[in-house]
C-alpha positions in Angstrom: 88.0 60.8 74.3 92.4 60.9 73.9 94.1 61.5 77.3 95.4 64.6 75.9 92.2 65.7 74.7 90.9 67.1 77.9 93.8 69.9 78.6 92.8 72.1 75.8 89.0 71.6 75.5 86.8 74.4 77.3 85.0 72.8 80.5 81.4 73.0 81.7 81.6 74.3 85.5 79.0 74.3 87.7 80.3 76.7 90.5 78.1 76.2 93.2 77.8 79.1 96.4 75.1 78.8 98.9 75.0 82.3 99.6 76.5 84.8 97.6 76.1 88.9 99.4 77.9 90.9 97.1 78.7 93.8 99.7 79.9 91.6 102.4 81.8 88.6 103.1 84.2 87.0 100.4 82.1 84.1 99.3 79.9 86.5 97.1 83.1 88.3 96.1 85.2 85.0 95.1 82.2 83.7 92.8 81.7 86.8 90.7 85.5 87.4 89.7 86.3 84.1 89.2 83.1 82.7 87.0 83.9 86.2 84.8 87.7 85.1 84.2 86.7 81.2 83.9 84.5 82.6 81.4 87.1 84.3 79.8 89.0 81.8 79.3 86.6 80.3 77.3 84.8 77.7 79.7 81.1 77.3 80.1 80.6 78.2 84.0 77.3 78.1 85.5 76.6 79.5 88.8 74.2 77.8 91.0 73.7 79.8 94.0 71.1 80.5 97.2 70.1 83.4 98.8 71.1 86.9 99.1 71.8 85.8 95.2 75.5 86.9 93.7 76.0 89.8 91.3 77.3 88.4 88.4 79.0 90.1 85.6 77.3 90.2 82.1 77.6 86.6 80.2 77.8 84.2 83.2 74.8 82.4 83.6 72.8 82.0 87.1 70.6 79.3 88.3 68.5 80.5 91.7 68.4 77.6 94.2 66.0 79.1 96.6 66.0 78.5 100.3 63.1 80.1 102.7 65.5 83.0 102.6 65.1 82.5 106.8 68.2 85.2 107.1 67.0 88.0 105.1 68.1 91.7 106.4 64.2 92.6 106.3 63.2 89.9 108.2 65.8 87.9 110.1 64.9 84.2 111.7 61.2 85.0 110.3 58.8 82.1 111.0 57.8 81.0 107.0 53.6 81.1 106.0 52.6 77.5 105.6 51.9 77.6 101.7 56.2 78.5 101.4 56.9 75.1 102.5 57.6 72.7 99.5 59.3 69.3 100.7 61.2 68.1 103.5 64.5 69.8 103.2 62.3 72.8 103.6 61.0 71.6 107.3 64.5 70.6 108.0 65.8 74.2 107.3 63.1 75.7 109.4 63.4 73.1 112.3 67.3 73.6 112.2 66.8 77.3 113.0 64.2 77.1 115.6 66.6 75.0 117.7 69.2 77.5 117.2 71.8 76.1 114.2 72.5 77.3 111.1 71.0 75.3 108.6 72.5 76.6 105.2 75.1 74.7 104.0 73.2 71.4 104.7 70.2 72.0 103.1 71.5 74.2 100.0 73.6 71.0 99.6 71.0 68.8 99.7 69.3 71.0 97.2 72.0 71.2 95.1 72.4 67.2 95.3 68.8 67.0 93.8 69.4 70.0 90.8 72.7 68.5 89.7 71.3 64.7 89.6 68.8 66.1 87.2 71.5 67.6 84.9 74.6 65.4 85.5 75.7 65.1 81.7 75.4 69.2 81.8 78.9 69.5 83.8 82.2 68.2 83.5 83.1 69.5 87.2 81.6 70.8 90.0 83.1 73.5 92.1 81.5 73.7 95.7 82.4 77.4 97.4 82.6 76.2 100.9 79.2 74.8 101.5 80.5 71.3 102.9 77.2 70.0 103.3 76.5 66.3 103.2 74.9 66.5 100.1 77.8 67.4 97.9 79.3 63.6 98.8 76.1 62.0 96.6 77.9 63.9 93.4 80.6 61.7 93.4 78.3 58.8 93.2 76.8 60.6 90.3 80.2 60.6 88.4 80.6 64.2 89.1 84.2 65.3 89.7 84.2 67.8 92.7 86.6 70.5 93.4 85.6 72.4 96.6 87.3 75.8 97.9 87.6 76.3 101.5 88.7 79.9 102.4 89.6 79.3 105.7 87.6 76.5 108.1 84.8 78.3 110.3 86.2 76.6 113.4 88.4 79.8 113.4 85.6 81.8 113.6 83.9 79.6 116.6 87.1 80.0 118.8 87.2 83.5 118.3 83.3 84.3 119.4 83.7 81.8 122.1 86.7 83.9 123.4 84.4 87.1 123.3 81.6 85.4 124.6 80.3 87.3 127.9 78.4 84.6 129.5 77.6 80.8 129.5 74.4 81.3 127.6 76.1 83.6 125.0 78.7 80.3 124.8 75.7 77.6 124.7 73.9 79.5 122.1 77.3 79.7 119.8 78.4 76.0 120.3 74.8 75.5 118.7 74.9 78.1 115.9 78.4 76.5 114.9 77.3 73.0 115.2 77.3 72.5 111.5 81.1 73.2 111.6 81.3 69.3 112.5 79.4 68.1 109.4 81.9 70.6 107.2 85.0 68.7 109.2 83.2 65.3 108.2 82.7 66.0 104.4 86.2 68.0 104.0 87.9 65.0 105.0 85.9 62.9 102.3 87.1 65.6 99.4 89.5 64.4 96.9 90.5 67.8 96.1 90.5 71.0 98.2 91.2 74.4 97.2 92.5 77.0 99.5 93.4 80.8 99.1 96.3 80.9 101.2 99.4 78.6 103.4 97.8 80.2 106.7 94.5 78.4 105.4 96.0 75.3 104.3 97.2 74.5 107.5 94.2 75.6 109.6 92.2 73.3 107.1 94.6 70.2 107.9 94.6 70.8 112.1 91.0 71.9 112.4 89.3 69.6 109.6 92.0 66.7 109.6 92.2 66.7 105.8 94.7 64.6 104.0 97.7 67.2 103.3 98.2 65.7 99.9 94.3 66.7 99.2 95.0 70.3 100.1 96.1 72.7 97.2 96.9 76.6 97.6 95.5 78.9 95.0 95.7 82.8 96.1 92.9 85.0 94.9 93.4 88.5 93.7 92.1 92.0 93.4 90.5 93.7 90.1 93.1 95.2 89.4 90.7 96.8 86.5 89.3 98.3 89.0 91.7 98.8 91.7 94.2 100.9 90.9 95.8 104.5 91.3 94.6 107.2 89.7 96.1 110.8 89.9 92.8 112.4 89.7 91.1 111.2 93.0 92.7 113.5 95.8 93.9 111.9 99.0 92.1 113.0 102.1 94.1 114.1 104.8 94.0 112.0 107.8 91.7 109.4 106.3 91.9 105.7 107.2 89.9 103.6 105.7 89.0 99.6 106.6 86.4 97.2 105.3 85.3 95.4 108.7 82.2 94.0 110.4 81.8 95.2 113.7 79.8 91.9 115.1 82.9 89.7 114.0 85.4 89.6 116.8 88.0 88.0 114.4 87.8 91.4 112.2 89.6 93.3 115.3 87.6 96.8 114.5 87.4 97.3 118.3 91.3 97.3 118.3 91.5 100.2 115.3 88.8 102.1 117.2 90.9 101.7 120.4 93.9 103.1 117.7 92.2 106.0 116.4 91.4 107.3 120.1 94.9 107.2 120.7 96.0 108.6 117.5 93.8 111.6 117.6 95.8 113.0 120.8 98.8 113.5 118.1 96.6 113.7 115.1 93.5 115.3 115.5 92.5 115.1 112.1 92.8 111.5 111.9 89.2 109.8 111.1 88.2 106.6 110.0 85.6 105.3 107.5 84.5 101.8 107.9 82.9 99.6 104.8 80.3 97.8 106.8 77.5 98.2 109.1 77.3 100.6 112.0 76.8 99.0 115.4 73.8 99.7 116.9 74.7 98.1 120.4 78.1 95.8 121.6 81.8 96.5 122.4 82.4 99.1 119.0 79.6 100.3 119.9 80.4 101.0 123.6 84.0 102.2 122.6 82.6 104.8 120.1 80.6 106.1 122.8 83.2 106.0 125.3 86.1 108.0 123.3 83.9 110.5 121.7 84.4 109.1 118.5 81.2 109.5 116.6 82.1 112.2 114.5 85.2 111.1 113.9 84.2 107.1 112.5 81.9 106.9 109.5 79.9 104.0 108.5 79.3 103.1 104.4 77.4 100.4 103.3 76.2 99.1 99.6 78.4 100.7 97.5 79.7 99.3 94.5 83.1 98.3 93.4 83.7 101.7 91.8 82.7 103.5 94.8 84.9 101.6 96.9 87.9 101.5 94.8 87.7 105.6 94.8 87.2 105.5 98.8 90.4 103.4 99.0 92.5 105.3 96.6 91.0 108.9 98.3 92.1 107.5 101.8 95.8 108.7 103.5 96.2 105.6 104.8 94.1 101.6 104.4 94.0 99.5 107.6 93.6 95.7 108.2 93.3 95.0 112.1 91.8 91.6 111.8 93.1 89.0 114.2 92.7 86.3 111.2 92.2 86.1 107.8 92.0 83.5 105.5 93.4 85.6 102.6 92.6 89.0 103.3 91.3 90.6 100.0 91.1 94.2 101.3 94.6 94.5 101.9 95.2 93.5 98.2 92.7 95.8 97.0 94.3 98.5 98.9 97.5 97.8 97.5 96.5 97.5 94.3 95.0 100.9 94.5 98.1 102.5 95.4 96.9 103.2 99.0 99.8 102.9 101.9 98.6 99.8 104.4 99.2 99.3 108.1 98.1 95.7 109.0 98.3 93.1 111.4 100.3 89.3 110.9 96.9 87.4 111.9 96.7 84.4 109.6 97.1 85.0 106.1 97.5 88.3 106.1 101.3 88.7 106.2 101.4 86.1 102.5 99.3 89.2 101.0 100.5 92.1 102.4 104.4 91.3 102.2 107.3 92.2 104.3 107.2 95.4 107.2 108.6 98.2 106.2 108.5 97.0 102.5 105.2 97.0 101.0 103.6 97.4 104.3 103.6 98.3 107.9 102.8 95.3 110.1 101.9 95.1 113.7 100.6 91.9 116.2 97.1 91.3 116.2 94.8 92.7 119.1 97.6 95.4 120.0 96.2 99.1 119.4 99.1 100.6 120.8 101.1 99.2 117.7 98.5 100.0 115.3 98.0 103.7 116.4 101.9 103.8 116.5 102.0 102.7 112.6 99.0 104.6 111.1 101.0 107.7 112.8 104.2 106.9 111.0 102.7 106.8 107.8 100.2 110.0 108.5 103.6 111.8 109.1 105.8 110.8 106.6 104.7 111.0 102.9 108.0 109.6 102.0 107.4 106.3 103.8 103.5 106.4 102.6 104.6 106.6 99.1 107.4 104.0 99.2 105.2 101.1 100.5 102.3 102.2 98.5 104.3 101.4 95.2 105.9 98.4 96.3 102.7 97.2 97.6 101.0 97.9 94.2 104.1 95.7 92.4 103.8 93.2 95.0 100.0 92.6 93.8 100.1 92.7 90.1 102.5 90.3 90.2 100.9 88.0 92.6 97.5 88.4 93.6 94.7 88.9 90.2 91.8 86.9 89.6 93.2 85.7 85.9 96.2 84.0 87.6 93.4 82.5 90.2 91.2 81.3 87.1 94.0 79.7 85.6 95.3 77.7 88.7 91.7 76.8 89.6 91.4 75.2 86.1 94.7 73.0 86.3 93.1 71.8 89.4 90.1 71.1 87.5 91.6 68.9 85.1 93.4 67.3 87.5 90.6 66.0 89.4 88.8 65.0 86.2 91.9 62.9 85.4 92.0 61.0 89.0 88.2 60.7 88.9 88.3 58.7 85.8 91.4 57.1 87.3 89.8 56.0 90.3 86.4 54.8 88.3 88.9 52.6 86.6 90.3 51.0 89.2 86.4 50.0 90.7 85.1 48.9 87.3 85.4 44.8 87.2 
C-alpha cells in the first residue's frame, strides 16, 4: 500500500474494555460514545468487552469476552461452581480474588490476547481502554499496532483511599486490592502510544507510571450534546442541586457536599440535593446524613437513562462537582452542555473542563465544605449570575468538548501509531 493511502481509508478497530458499566464510572461512557463516533466517521469498530457489558449504540458490533463475573451486584465476591471453570485464567481470577486482589485487568488482558491472536488479520489497530494488563504486551508481537487510553492512573484512587482509611487492617486490605496498579505501571512504561483525557491526567501518568512524556498525548472527551442541551420546556426546580457521585469513593468528595448542604440550608432552607448514584448504607456519607438530619433533603437515584439524566440536570437550579480529583470530569461537561450553572472544585483536571472562576463556573478548593456552601448560595440567590455562567459554560463545551472532536483526534493517533509501528518493523527486519 502506498504511504499516503492509509491517511484516507477506513480503519478496522478493536476497542477493548475490561468493564463497561453504562450507569457508573467513565469507562462504559467512553466506549459507547467513542465507538459510535468512530463508526459515524466511516471506520469499522468492534467493541470487545467483559462484564458488566457496555451498552452500545445501534450498528456497533460487540464481542463478549466473559469472565467469571465475580463482582456482579447480585452476588459480589462469589465462589463459582466447579463446572464454571474453563481454563487456567479462570483459576487465576478466583485465586487473586480469594487473596484480596483485583484480578480483572490482568485476566481480561490475557483473554483479549488469546482472542486477538486468532483474529489478528481482522484489525488494523487495537485500542485498549485502561486495561493495562500484561496480556497487551503480546499484541505488539502479533504485529498489531496498539493505542491505550488511561483516563487517570488508579494510583490516585489508591492514595486517596489509603488517606481516608481508618485502620491499619483497612490500609493493608487496600494495598492488596490495588496491587494491580504495579502491573499497570509496568505495562504503561512499555506502551508506544498512550492517550489521556486532560493535561492533569498526563502529568499524573508521567509522574506515577514513569511513562516517557513524548508517548503521552491529550485527547479530551466530551458531552453528548444531542442529549445534554438546554430545553426551555423543562422547568427549573428551585433550590435543587444535582451531582453525580459515588458515596464510597473518597475522591468524589460527596461527604463535603453533604456538609455544605447542611450549612447552606441555614440560609436557604429549600435547598436540596439529588445524587446520581447509590445511597450508602454505612460509611462517612451515611453518618453525615444522619448527623445533620438531611434524610429528607437528599435523594439518590440510579440506573437512569441518558435522557433521564439530562432532564434531571437541566431541571436543577445548580449542578455541583465536589470531587477531590478528576481525570477529566464528564459530569461537569454534561451539566454545562445542558445549560445548568456549575459549582466545581479545582481538583485534578476539573478546571480544564469547567473553565475560569466567575465566567463559566464558580470554582472552589477541593475538600472545603464552607466554600462549597458559599458558592452554591451565590447561585441560588442570584438569577442573573446563574444565567450568565450557564450560557458561557454551554458555549465552552460546544466549542471544545464533543465526542466527534474526540473521535477525529483519536483517529489521528491511530494512524500515527500504525506508521510508527511499520517503521519499527522495518528497522527490525534483516
